[in-house]
MMTF fields as JSON, N, C-alpha, C and O atoms, coordinates in Angstrom:
{
  "mmtfVersion": "1.0.0",
  "mmtfProducer": "UNKNOWN",
  "numBonds": 503,
  "numAtoms": 504,
  "numGroups": 126,
  "numChains": 1,
  "numModels": 1,
  "chainsPerModel": [1],
  "groupsPerChain": [126],
  "chainIdList": ["A"],
  "bondAtomList": [4, 2, 8, 6, 12, 10, 16, 14, 20, 18, 24, 22, 28, 26, 32, 30, 36, 34, 40, 38, 44, 42, 48, 46, 52, 50, 56, 54, 60, 58, 64, 62, 68, 66, 72, 70, 76, 74, 80, 78, 84, 82, 88, 86, 92, 90, 96, 94, 100, 98, 104, 102, 108, 106, 112, 110, 116, 114, 120, 118, 124, 122, 128, 126, 132, 130, 136, 134, 140, 138, 144, 142, 148, 146, 152, 150, 156, 154, 160, 158, 164, 162, 168, 166, 172, 170, 176, 174, 180, 178, 184, 182, 188, 186, 192, 190, 196, 194, 200, 198, 204, 202, 208, 206, 212, 210, 216, 214, 220, 218, 224, 222, 228, 226, 232, 230, 236, 234, 240, 238, 244, 242, 248, 246, 252, 250, 256, 254, 260, 258, 264, 262, 268, 266, 272, 270, 276, 274, 280, 278, 284, 282, 288, 286, 292, 290, 296, 294, 300, 298, 304, 302, 308, 306, 312, 310, 316, 314, 320, 318, 324, 322, 328, 326, 332, 330, 336, 334, 340, 338, 344, 342, 348, 346, 352, 350, 356, 354, 360, 358, 364, 362, 368, 366, 372, 370, 376, 374, 380, 378, 384, 382, 388, 386, 392, 390, 396, 394, 400, 398, 404, 402, 408, 406, 412, 410, 416, 414, 420, 418, 424, 422, 428, 426, 432, 430, 436, 434, 440, 438, 444, 442, 448, 446, 452, 450, 456, 454, 460, 458, 464, 462, 468, 466, 472, 470, 476, 474, 480, 478, 484, 482, 488, 486, 492, 490, 496, 494, 500, 498],
  "bondOrderList": [1, 1, 1, 1, 1, 1, 1, 1, 1, 1, 1, 1, 1, 1, 1, 1, 1, 1, 1, 1, 1, 1, 1, 1, 1, 1, 1, 1, 1, 1, 1, 1, 1, 1, 1, 1, 1, 1, 1, 1, 1, 1, 1, 1, 1, 1, 1, 1, 1, 1, 1, 1, 1, 1, 1, 1, 1, 1, 1, 1, 1, 1, 1, 1, 1, 1, 1, 1, 1, 1, 1, 1, 1, 1, 1, 1, 1, 1, 1, 1, 1, 1, 1, 1, 1, 1, 1, 1, 1, 1, 1, 1, 1, 1, 1, 1, 1, 1, 1, 1, 1, 1, 1, 1, 1, 1, 1, 1, 1, 1, 1, 1, 1, 1, 1, 1, 1, 1, 1, 1, 1, 1, 1, 1, 1],
  "groupList": [{"groupName": "MET", "atomNameList": ["N", "CA", "C", "O"], "elementList": ["N", "C", "C", "O"], "formalChargeList": [0, 0, 0, 0], "bondAtomList": [1, 0, 2, 1, 3, 2], "bondOrderList": [1, 1, 2], "singleLetterCode": "M", "chemCompType": "L-PEPTIDE LINKING"}, {"groupName": "ASP", "atomNameList": ["N", "CA", "C", "O"], "elementList": ["N", "C", "C", "O"], "formalChargeList": [0, 0, 0, 0], "bondAtomList": [1, 0, 2, 1, 3, 2], "bondOrderList": [1, 1, 2], "singleLetterCode": "D", "chemCompType": "L-PEPTIDE LINKING"}, {"groupName": "GLY", "atomNameList": ["N", "CA", "C", "O"], "elementList": ["N", "C", "C", "O"], "formalChargeList": [0, 0, 0, 0], "bondAtomList": [1, 0, 2, 1, 3, 2], "bondOrderList": [1, 1, 2], "singleLetterCode": "G", "chemCompType": "PEPTIDE LINKING"}, {"groupName": "LYS", "atomNameList": ["N", "CA", "C", "O"], "elementList": ["N", "C", "C", "O"], "formalChargeList": [0, 0, 0, 0], "bondAtomList": [1, 0, 2, 1, 3, 2], "bondOrderList": [1, 1, 2], "singleLetterCode": "K", "chemCompType": "L-PEPTIDE LINKING"}, {"groupName": "SER", "atomNameList": ["N", "CA", "C", "O"], "elementList": ["N", "C", "C", "O"], "formalChargeList": [0, 0, 0, 0], "bondAtomList": [1, 0, 2, 1, 3, 2], "bondOrderList": [1, 1, 2], "singleLetterCode": "S", "chemCompType": "L-PEPTIDE LINKING"}, {"groupName": "LEU", "atomNameList": ["N", "CA", "C", "O"], "elementList": ["N", "C", "C", "O"], "formalChargeList": [0, 0, 0, 0], "bondAtomList": [1, 0, 2, 1, 3, 2], "bondOrderList": [1, 1, 2], "singleLetterCode": "L", "chemCompType": "L-PEPTIDE LINKING"}, {"groupName": "GLU", "atomNameList": ["N", "CA", "C", "O"], "elementList": ["N", "C", "C", "O"], "formalChargeList": [0, 0, 0, 0], "bondAtomList": [1, 0, 2, 1, 3, 2], "bondOrderList": [1, 1, 2], "singleLetterCode": "E", "chemCompType": "L-PEPTIDE LINKING"}, {"groupName": "HIS", "atomNameList": ["N", "CA", "C", "O"], "elementList": ["N", "C", "C", "O"], "formalChargeList": [0, 0, 0, 0], "bondAtomList": [1, 0, 2, 1, 3, 2], "bondOrderList": [1, 1, 2], "singleLetterCode": "H", "chemCompType": "L-PEPTIDE LINKING"}, {"groupName": "ILE", "atomNameList": ["N", "CA", "C", "O"], "elementList": ["N", "C", "C", "O"], "formalChargeList": [0, 0, 0, 0], "bondAtomList": [1, 0, 2, 1, 3, 2], "bondOrderList": [1, 1, 2], "singleLetterCode": "I", "chemCompType": "L-PEPTIDE LINKING"}, {"groupName": "ARG", "atomNameList": ["N", "CA", "C", "O"], "elementList": ["N", "C", "C", "O"], "formalChargeList": [0, 0, 0, 0], "bondAtomList": [1, 0, 2, 1, 3, 2], "bondOrderList": [1, 1, 2], "singleLetterCode": "R", "chemCompType": "L-PEPTIDE LINKING"}, {"groupName": "PHE", "atomNameList": ["N", "CA", "C", "O"], "elementList": ["N", "C", "C", "O"], "formalChargeList": [0, 0, 0, 0], "bondAtomList": [1, 0, 2, 1, 3, 2], "bondOrderList": [1, 1, 2], "singleLetterCode": "F", "chemCompType": "L-PEPTIDE LINKING"}, {"groupName": "GLN", "atomNameList": ["N", "CA", "C", "O"], "elementList": ["N", "C", "C", "O"], "formalChargeList": [0, 0, 0, 0], "bondAtomList": [1, 0, 2, 1, 3, 2], "bondOrderList": [1, 1, 2], "singleLetterCode": "Q", "chemCompType": "L-PEPTIDE LINKING"}, {"groupName": "TYR", "atomNameList": ["N", "CA", "C", "O"], "elementList": ["N", "C", "C", "O"], "formalChargeList": [0, 0, 0, 0], "bondAtomList": [1, 0, 2, 1, 3, 2], "bondOrderList": [1, 1, 2], "singleLetterCode": "Y", "chemCompType": "L-PEPTIDE LINKING"}, {"groupName": "ALA", "atomNameList": ["N", "CA", "C", "O"], "elementList": ["N", "C", "C", "O"], "formalChargeList": [0, 0, 0, 0], "bondAtomList": [1, 0, 2, 1, 3, 2], "bondOrderList": [1, 1, 2], "singleLetterCode": "A", "chemCompType": "L-PEPTIDE LINKING"}, {"groupName": "THR", "atomNameList": ["N", "CA", "C", "O"], "elementList": ["N", "C", "C", "O"], "formalChargeList": [0, 0, 0, 0], "bondAtomList": [1, 0, 2, 1, 3, 2], "bondOrderList": [1, 1, 2], "singleLetterCode": "T", "chemCompType": "L-PEPTIDE LINKING"}, {"groupName": "VAL", "atomNameList": ["N", "CA", "C", "O"], "elementList": ["N", "C", "C", "O"], "formalChargeList": [0, 0, 0, 0], "bondAtomList": [1, 0, 2, 1, 3, 2], "bondOrderList": [1, 1, 2], "singleLetterCode": "V", "chemCompType": "L-PEPTIDE LINKING"}, {"groupName": "CYS", "atomNameList": ["N", "CA", "C", "O"], "elementList": ["N", "C", "C", "O"], "formalChargeList": [0, 0, 0, 0], "bondAtomList": [1, 0, 2, 1, 3, 2], "bondOrderList": [1, 1, 2], "singleLetterCode": "C", "chemCompType": "L-PEPTIDE LINKING"}, {"groupName": "ASN", "atomNameList": ["N", "CA", "C", "O"], "elementList": ["N", "C", "C", "O"], "formalChargeList": [0, 0, 0, 0], "bondAtomList": [1, 0, 2, 1, 3, 2], "bondOrderList": [1, 1, 2], "singleLetterCode": "N", "chemCompType": "L-PEPTIDE LINKING"}, {"groupName": "PRO", "atomNameList": ["N", "CA", "C", "O"], "elementList": ["N", "C", "C", "O"], "formalChargeList": [0, 0, 0, 0], "bondAtomList": [1, 0, 2, 1, 3, 2], "bondOrderList": [1, 1, 2], "singleLetterCode": "P", "chemCompType": "L-PEPTIDE LINKING"}],
  "groupTypeList": [0, 1, 2, 3, 4, 5, 5, 6, 7, 8, 4, 2, 5, 9, 1, 4, 10, 11, 3, 12, 5, 6, 13, 3, 5, 4, 12, 12, 2, 5, 5, 14, 10, 6, 9, 13, 13, 9, 5, 8, 14, 4, 10, 5, 2, 4, 2, 10, 13, 5, 15, 13, 5, 15, 5, 4, 5, 10, 10, 5, 4, 2, 13, 13, 13, 5, 12, 13, 2, 9, 5, 5, 2, 4, 5, 6, 5, 2, 5, 5, 13, 15, 2, 2, 15, 12, 5, 5, 5, 13, 5, 8, 8, 12, 8, 10, 9, 14, 9, 8, 10, 2, 9, 16, 15, 8, 9, 4, 5, 13, 6, 15, 10, 10, 7, 6, 1, 6, 6, 13, 14, 6, 3, 3, 17, 18],
  "groupIdList": [1, 2, 3, 4, 5, 6, 7, 8, 9, 10, 11, 12, 13, 14, 15, 16, 17, 18, 19, 20, 21, 22, 23, 24, 25, 26, 27, 28, 29, 30, 31, 32, 33, 34, 35, 36, 37, 38, 39, 40, 41, 42, 43, 44, 45, 46, 47, 48, 49, 50, 51, 52, 53, 54, 55, 56, 57, 58, 59, 60, 61, 62, 63, 64, 65, 66, 67, 68, 69, 70, 71, 72, 73, 74, 75, 76, 77, 78, 79, 80, 81, 82, 83, 84, 85, 86, 87, 88, 89, 90, 91, 92, 93, 94, 95, 96, 97, 98, 99, 100, 101, 102, 103, 104, 105, 106, 107, 108, 109, 110, 111, 112, 113, 114, 115, 116, 117, 118, 119, 120, 121, 122, 123, 124, 125, 126],
  "secStructList": [7, 7, 2, 2, 2, 2, 2, 2, 2, 2, 2, 2, 2, 2, 2, 2, 2, 2, 2, 2, 2, 2, 2, 2, 2, 2, 2, 2, 2, 2, 2, 2, 6, 6, 2, 2, 2, 2, 2, 2, 2, 2, 2, 2, 2, 2, 2, 2, 2, 2, 2, 2, 2, 2, 2, 2, 2, 2, 2, 2, 2, 2, 2, 2, 2, 2, 2, 2, 2, 2, 2, 2, 1, 7, 4, 4, 4, 2, 2, 2, 2, 2, 2, 2, 2, 2, 2, 2, 2, 2, 2, 2, 2, 2, 2, 2, 2, 0, 0, 0, 0, 0, 2, 2, 2, 2, 2, 2, 2, 2, 2, 2, 2, 2, 6, 6, 2, 2, 2, 2, 2, 2, 2, 2, 7, 7],
  "xCoordList": [110.17, 109.843, 110.88, 112.043, 110.123, 111.077, 111.301, 110.494, 112.394, 112.861, 111.909, 112.085, 111.007, 109.678, 108.913, 108.486, 108.529, 107.595, 108.605, 107.941, 110.179, 111.008, 111.239, 111.194, 111.503, 111.225, 109.984, 109.981, 108.891, 107.577, 107.476, 107.17, 107.956, 107.905, 108.737, 108.161, 110.287, 111.126, 110.339, 110.231, 109.768, 109.187, 108.052, 108.092, 107.149, 106.018, 106.853, 106.694, 107.867, 108.48, 109.202, 109.218, 109.687, 110.271, 109.14, 109.08, 108.209, 106.871, 106.301, 105.841, 106.347, 105.506, 106.66, 106.44, 107.865, 108.699, 109.026, 109.994, 108.597, 109.052, 107.256, 107.33, 106.194, 105.136, 105.075, 104.507, 105.798, 106.149, 106.843, 106.291, 108.037, 108.877, 107.962, 108.188, 107.19, 106.473, 105.676, 105.675, 104.951, 103.719, 104.877, 104.604, 105.693, 106.642, 107.169, 107.222, 107.524, 108.035, 106.715, 106.764, 105.526, 104.405, 103.765, 103.138, 104.068, 103.861, 104.48, 103.953, 105.864, 106.893, 106.675, 107.089, 106.038, 105.687, 104.69, 104.753, 103.803, 102.747, 102.873, 101.946, 103.766, 104.111, 105.005, 104.842, 105.947, 106.692, 105.673, 105.697, 104.563, 103.856, 102.858, 102.309, 102.726, 102.017, 102.555, 101.876, 103.891, 104.699, 105.185, 105.991, 104.621, 105.551, 104.275, 104.338, 102.83, 101.729, 101.569, 101.155, 101.953, 101.757, 102.711, 102.365, 104.074, 104.839, 104.8, 105.575, 103.942, 103.476, 102.574, 102.633, 101.801, 100.439, 100.687, 100.04, 101.777, 102.001, 102.703, 102.227, 103.717, 104.562, 103.673, 103.669, 102.529, 101.464, 100.712, 100.526, 100.155, 99.493, 100.261, 99.647, 101.584, 102.427, 102.726, 102.893, 102.872, 103.093, 102.107, 102.371, 100.708, 99.726, 99.589, 99.195, 99.883, 99.56, 100.607, 100.217, 101.841, 102.971, 102.613, 102.513, 102.492, 101.862, 100.73, 100.983, 99.879, 98.575, 99.17, 98.744, 100.026, 101.156, 101.58, 101.344, 102.519, 103.626, 102.595, 102.991, 101.068, 100.488, 99.947, 100.224, 99.337, 98.971, 100.098, 99.949, 101.186, 102.464, 102.811, 103.53, 102.482, 102.871, 101.883, 102.233, 100.496, 99.561, 99.764, 100.108, 99.605, 100.31, 101.418, 101.525, 102.45, 103.787, 103.344, 103.506, 102.844, 102.453, 101.535, 101.838, 100.488, 99.814, 100.691, 100.588, 101.707, 102.568, 103.304, 103.481, 103.742, 104.85, 103.911, 104.459, 102.932, 101.801, 101.779, 102.223, 101.114, 101.367, 102.4, 102.207, 103.573, 104.553, 105.156, 106.0, 104.957, 105.293, 104.51, 105.061, 103.107, 102.344, 102.717, 102.673, 103.053, 103.732, 104.869, 104.92, 105.988, 107.463, 107.171, 108.181, 106.006, 106.375, 106.686, 106.333, 107.074, 107.349, 107.518, 108.459, 106.49, 106.451, 107.56, 107.53, 108.767, 110.231, 110.862, 111.684, 110.554, 110.879, 109.984, 110.366, 108.369, 107.931, 108.518, 108.702, 108.7, 108.939, 110.389, 110.788, 111.26, 112.656, 112.742, 113.581, 111.459, 111.525, 110.957, 111.33, 109.992, 109.619, 110.59, 110.394, 111.343, 112.325, 113.327, 113.77, 113.888, 114.567, 114.241, 115.004, 112.767, 112.522, 112.642, 112.79, 112.543, 112.118, 113.774, 114.094, 114.745, 116.025, 116.19, 116.424, 116.084, 116.728, 116.013, 116.552, 114.968, 114.016, 114.743, 115.147, 115.135, 116.225, 117.606, 118.234, 117.824, 119.257, 119.097, 119.893, 118.012, 117.583, 117.71, 118.42, 116.627, 116.267, 117.369, 117.563, 118.475, 119.483, 120.437, 121.302, 120.498, 121.281, 120.956, 121.599, 119.801, 119.065, 118.396, 117.895, 118.37, 117.966, 118.164, 117.187, 119.138, 118.749, 117.988, 117.339, 118.131, 117.34, 115.847, 115.01, 115.528, 114.16, 113.407, 112.187, 114.06, 113.557, 114.206, 113.424, 115.129, 115.964, 114.833, 114.153, 114.348, 113.404, 112.001, 111.412, 111.512, 110.329, 110.29, 109.345, 111.511, 111.704, 111.7, 110.919, 112.163, 112.931, 111.243, 110.685, 110.569, 109.736, 108.524, 107.848, 108.349, 107.368, 107.652, 106.707, 108.733, 108.922, 108.863, 108.511, 109.225, 109.187, 107.856, 107.532, 106.952, 105.351, 104.785, 103.744, 105.496, 104.926, 105.053, 104.149, 106.634, 107.244, 106.814, 106.805, 106.544, 106.481, 105.055, 104.832, 104.062, 102.759, 101.955, 100.838, 102.261, 101.847, 102.75, 102.389, 103.444, 104.397, 103.66, 103.353, 103.453, 102.769, 101.157, 100.602, 100.573, 99.291, 99.211, 98.511, 100.455, 100.609, 100.486, 99.657, 101.636, 101.968, 100.682, 100.483, 99.447, 98.6, 97.612, 97.18, 97.215, 96.707, 97.33, 96.613, 98.58, 98.964, 98.757, 98.143, 98.97, 98.928, 97.856, 98.028, 96.584, 95.23, 95.782, 95.158],
  "yCoordList": [76.626, 78.05, 79.086, 79.338, 79.599, 80.783, 81.714, 82.411, 82.098, 83.538, 85.184, 86.095, 84.983, 86.039, 85.815, 86.794, 84.676, 84.194, 84.198, 84.407, 84.032, 84.183, 85.523, 85.84, 86.439, 87.841, 88.449, 89.187, 87.984, 88.37, 88.268, 89.072, 86.679, 86.118, 87.336, 88.038, 87.558, 87.985, 89.336, 89.8, 90.086, 91.512, 91.408, 92.262, 90.331, 90.025, 90.359, 91.277, 89.283, 89.267, 90.581, 90.796, 91.314, 92.658, 93.434, 93.954, 93.476, 94.414, 93.986, 94.803, 92.561, 92.021, 92.126, 92.169, 92.15, 92.606, 94.085, 94.342, 95.042, 95.964, 96.766, 97.723, 96.209, 96.208, 95.753, 96.391, 94.488, 93.872, 94.92, 95.385, 95.376, 95.999, 97.886, 98.536, 98.294, 99.324, 99.292, 100.031, 98.031, 97.41, 97.493, 98.188, 97.07, 96.603, 97.986, 98.18, 98.844, 100.475, 101.061, 101.843, 101.049, 101.671, 100.934, 101.535, 99.6, 98.805, 99.917, 100.762, 99.543, 100.204, 101.734, 102.12, 102.6, 103.83, 104.006, 104.647, 103.317, 103.519, 102.505, 102.543, 101.789, 101.43, 102.398, 102.685, 102.935, 104.025, 105.061, 105.42, 105.625, 106.385, 106.285, 107.141, 104.691, 104.312, 104.218, 104.393, 103.911, 103.927, 105.673, 106.082, 106.223, 107.692, 108.691, 109.82, 107.803, 108.518, 108.26, 109.152, 106.577, 106.49, 106.982, 107.593, 106.925, 107.853, 109.067, 109.66, 109.824, 111.432, 111.313, 111.906, 110.572, 110.376, 110.023, 110.314, 109.332, 108.751, 110.401, 110.879, 110.887, 112.015, 112.69, 112.955, 113.144, 114.41, 113.983, 114.861, 112.552, 112.155, 112.578, 113.213, 112.224, 112.247, 113.52, 114.025, 114.392, 116.057, 116.359, 116.533, 116.546, 117.324, 116.449, 117.109, 115.149, 114.661, 115.651, 116.46, 115.677, 116.272, 117.843, 118.351, 118.292, 119.77, 119.717, 120.636, 119.125, 119.028, 118.521, 118.99, 117.676, 117.377, 118.265, 118.274, 119.328, 120.473, 121.531, 122.398, 121.285, 122.795, 122.171, 122.921, 121.16, 120.734, 120.9, 121.392, 120.514, 120.533, 121.799, 122.006, 122.679, 124.005, 124.567, 125.292, 124.137, 125.005, 124.044, 124.576, 123.039, 121.913, 122.4, 122.288, 123.063, 123.507, 124.683, 124.677, 125.662, 126.927, 126.613, 127.191, 125.848, 125.141, 125.03, 125.604, 124.007, 123.331, 124.291, 124.227, 125.356, 126.428, 127.197, 127.365, 127.619, 128.705, 127.91, 128.297, 126.627, 125.894, 125.305, 124.459, 125.543, 125.386, 126.606, 126.724, 127.672, 128.841, 129.281, 129.89, 128.93, 129.167, 128.325, 128.855, 127.037, 126.26, 126.715, 126.732, 127.168, 127.901, 129.289, 129.872, 130.105, 131.306, 132.077, 133.256, 131.775, 132.752, 132.42, 131.727, 132.984, 132.526, 132.039, 131.098, 132.951, 132.647, 131.431, 130.928, 130.612, 129.621, 128.249, 127.099, 128.753, 127.612, 127.513, 126.44, 128.353, 128.378, 127.847, 127.225, 128.121, 127.28, 125.858, 125.109, 125.43, 124.188, 123.113, 121.96, 123.842, 123.197, 123.419, 122.766, 124.117, 124.543, 123.531, 122.919, 123.097, 122.206, 120.581, 119.678, 120.562, 119.184, 118.882, 117.764, 120.195, 119.544, 119.64, 118.685, 120.46, 120.315, 118.663, 117.904, 118.257, 116.754, 115.848, 114.95, 116.15, 115.301, 115.258, 114.139, 116.361, 116.64, 115.841, 115.454, 115.743, 115.281, 113.618, 112.829, 113.367, 111.798, 111.225, 110.298, 112.193, 111.294, 111.605, 110.833, 112.856, 112.676, 111.793, 111.582, 111.27, 109.886, 108.779, 108.019, 108.849, 107.454, 107.504, 106.445, 108.471, 108.793, 107.481, 107.037, 106.98, 105.44, 104.359, 103.46, 104.538, 103.238, 103.633, 102.78, 104.728, 105.048, 105.619, 105.48, 106.195, 106.192, 105.5, 105.534, 105.033, 104.19, 103.405, 103.725, 102.127, 101.227, 101.784, 101.352, 102.991, 103.407, 103.834, 103.697, 104.42, 104.961, 103.79, 103.889, 102.806, 101.756, 101.11, 100.905, 100.84, 99.923, 100.62, 99.937, 102.063, 102.676, 102.714, 102.739, 102.732, 102.795, 101.499, 101.355, 100.563, 98.918, 98.931, 98.798, 99.1, 98.882, 99.682, 99.308, 100.971, 101.505, 100.941, 100.806, 100.477, 99.982, 98.588, 98.215, 97.933, 96.365, 95.893, 94.798, 96.71, 96.264, 95.849, 95.354, 95.955, 95.817, 94.414, 93.847, 94.004, 92.761, 91.552, 90.45, 92.038, 91.089, 91.202, 90.146, 91.771, 91.515, 90.387, 89.375, 90.991, 90.309, 88.708, 87.929, 88.462, 87.055, 86.291, 85.106, 87.531, 86.575, 86.041, 84.895, 86.878, 86.875, 85.396, 84.398, 85.409, 84.111, 83.194, 82.343, 82.75, 81.679, 82.034, 83.169, 81.608, 82.039, 80.998, 80.737],
  "zCoordList": [44.321, 44.37, 43.599, 43.914, 42.516, 42.092, 42.351, 42.966, 42.028, 42.662, 42.955, 43.763, 41.984, 42.452, 43.338, 43.949, 43.676, 44.805, 45.979, 46.994, 46.356, 47.202, 47.543, 48.732, 46.589, 46.893, 47.575, 48.56, 46.842, 47.5, 49.308, 50.188, 49.283, 50.823, 51.587, 52.418, 51.208, 52.011, 51.987, 53.122, 51.025, 51.003, 52.418, 53.304, 52.45, 53.365, 54.632, 55.437, 54.593, 56.065, 56.504, 57.716, 55.834, 56.239, 56.736, 57.85, 55.788, 56.274, 57.613, 58.41, 57.855, 59.36, 60.608, 61.819, 59.95, 61.271, 61.173, 61.889, 60.595, 60.573, 61.533, 62.304, 61.257, 61.995, 63.596, 64.482, 63.757, 64.714, 65.44, 66.437, 65.056, 66.17, 66.459, 67.48, 65.546, 65.587, 66.977, 67.961, 66.606, 67.977, 69.136, 70.114, 69.111, 70.269, 71.044, 72.258, 70.002, 70.838, 70.96, 71.909, 70.43, 70.863, 72.289, 73.162, 72.279, 73.737, 74.743, 75.466, 74.47, 75.445, 75.842, 76.935, 74.982, 74.919, 75.994, 77.043, 75.505, 76.741, 78.075, 78.884, 78.269, 79.493, 80.115, 81.3, 79.416, 80.297, 80.864, 82.042, 79.724, 80.384, 81.413, 82.106, 81.329, 82.497, 83.967, 84.979, 83.916, 84.96, 85.265, 86.101, 84.569, 84.782, 85.084, 85.569, 84.569, 85.318, 86.548, 87.288, 87.203, 88.546, 89.199, 90.21, 88.93, 89.877, 89.835, 90.586, 89.0, 89.314, 90.372, 91.449, 90.029, 91.031, 92.486, 93.492, 92.331, 93.731, 94.605, 95.634, 93.94, 94.307, 94.892, 96.094, 93.763, 94.008, 95.222, 96.064, 95.511, 96.434, 97.788, 98.645, 97.966, 99.151, 99.2, 100.309, 97.902, 98.301, 98.956, 100.146, 98.587, 99.216, 100.77, 101.732, 100.949, 102.487, 103.024, 103.866, 102.648, 103.427, 103.823, 104.939, 102.813, 102.522, 103.815, 104.593, 104.137, 105.026, 106.605, 107.66, 106.52, 107.612, 108.584, 109.792, 107.602, 107.558, 108.327, 109.107, 107.934, 108.173, 109.529, 110.465, 109.881, 111.151, 112.063, 113.182, 111.623, 112.877, 113.106, 114.083, 112.459, 112.398, 113.432, 114.363, 113.171, 114.304, 115.653, 116.708, 115.598, 116.873, 117.554, 118.775, 116.677, 117.63, 118.272, 119.492, 117.794, 118.156, 119.27, 120.314, 119.329, 120.584, 121.834, 122.918, 121.326, 122.037, 123.001, 124.218, 121.914, 122.436, 123.361, 124.451, 123.316, 124.113, 125.493, 126.574, 125.173, 126.74, 127.209, 128.083, 126.827, 127.822, 127.848, 128.736, 127.052, 127.778, 129.021, 129.939, 129.026, 130.228, 131.715, 132.825, 131.467, 131.989, 132.75, 133.98, 131.774, 132.315, 132.624, 133.017, 132.573, 133.104, 131.632, 131.643, 130.821, 129.794, 128.285, 127.899, 127.357, 125.964, 125.169, 124.376, 125.536, 124.835, 125.314, 124.549, 126.895, 126.98, 126.666, 126.881, 125.961, 125.506, 124.032, 123.458, 123.667, 121.895, 121.847, 120.862, 123.032, 122.913, 123.126, 122.625, 124.199, 124.278, 123.177, 122.96, 122.597, 121.508, 120.175, 119.15, 120.253, 118.757, 119.234, 118.262, 120.452, 121.154, 120.901, 120.557, 121.216, 120.807, 119.228, 118.736, 118.482, 117.148, 116.73, 116.022, 116.977, 116.834, 117.157, 116.216, 118.238, 118.584, 117.552, 116.905, 117.51, 116.276, 115.269, 114.955, 114.474, 113.436, 113.363, 112.378, 114.481, 114.634, 114.561, 114.053, 115.127, 115.072, 113.682, 113.293, 112.842, 111.524, 110.79, 109.852, 110.97, 110.086, 110.428, 109.577, 111.37, 111.769, 111.048, 110.324, 111.406, 111.199, 109.584, 109.206, 108.79, 107.433, 106.555, 105.952, 106.483, 105.271, 105.965, 105.431, 106.973, 107.505, 107.505, 107.209, 107.785, 107.595, 106.352, 106.262, 105.493, 104.47, 103.178, 102.227, 102.964, 102.13, 101.903, 100.928, 102.802, 102.314, 101.771, 100.78, 102.743, 102.057, 100.702, 99.925, 100.458, 98.768, 98.109, 97.163, 98.154, 97.322, 97.293, 96.215, 98.61, 98.574, 97.621, 96.851, 97.783, 96.802, 95.71, 94.921, 95.277, 93.884, 93.204, 92.033, 93.999, 93.503, 93.114, 91.934, 94.141, 94.1, 93.031, 92.489, 92.602, 91.205, 89.995, 89.171, 89.841, 88.935, 88.778, 87.605, 89.436, 89.448, 89.266, 88.75, 89.685, 90.074, 88.705, 88.856, 87.909, 86.475, 86.178, 85.147, 86.629, 86.178, 87.011, 86.556, 88.346, 89.278, 88.729, 89.035, 88.292, 87.406, 86.434, 86.44, 85.275, 84.488, 84.696, 84.225, 85.599, 86.133, 86.42, 86.153, 87.272, 87.776, 86.849, 86.977, 85.862, 84.681, 83.972, 83.898, 83.53, 83.319, 84.073, 83.429, 85.441, 86.19, 86.694, 87.137, 86.919, 87.653, 88.651, 89.679]
}
């Protein structure tokens, strides 16, 4: 092999390697975009569900306060009773927040980020 053909071979190898790096960079960019889109979709879906839950809880709390107020003979006592229940619930959630939310958040994020890896593995090993 003479020097000229070796130089052409090395130049072709360099071009092929550059195209490979560009393809790999493009692949990881698309993979990151897909995972970010899944994460945003998950957050938006959870956010809308949370807003609906808070609104329904607000109206149910009002109804419970009115009912408790009728039973106790005073609207103020009904509001205090419902507020006390929520304060107790908030205290319990605060104490056990890592046990309650830690696993759920980690599981949800792992599902978003590693879902594609499981699909790729299933395709390779049917």
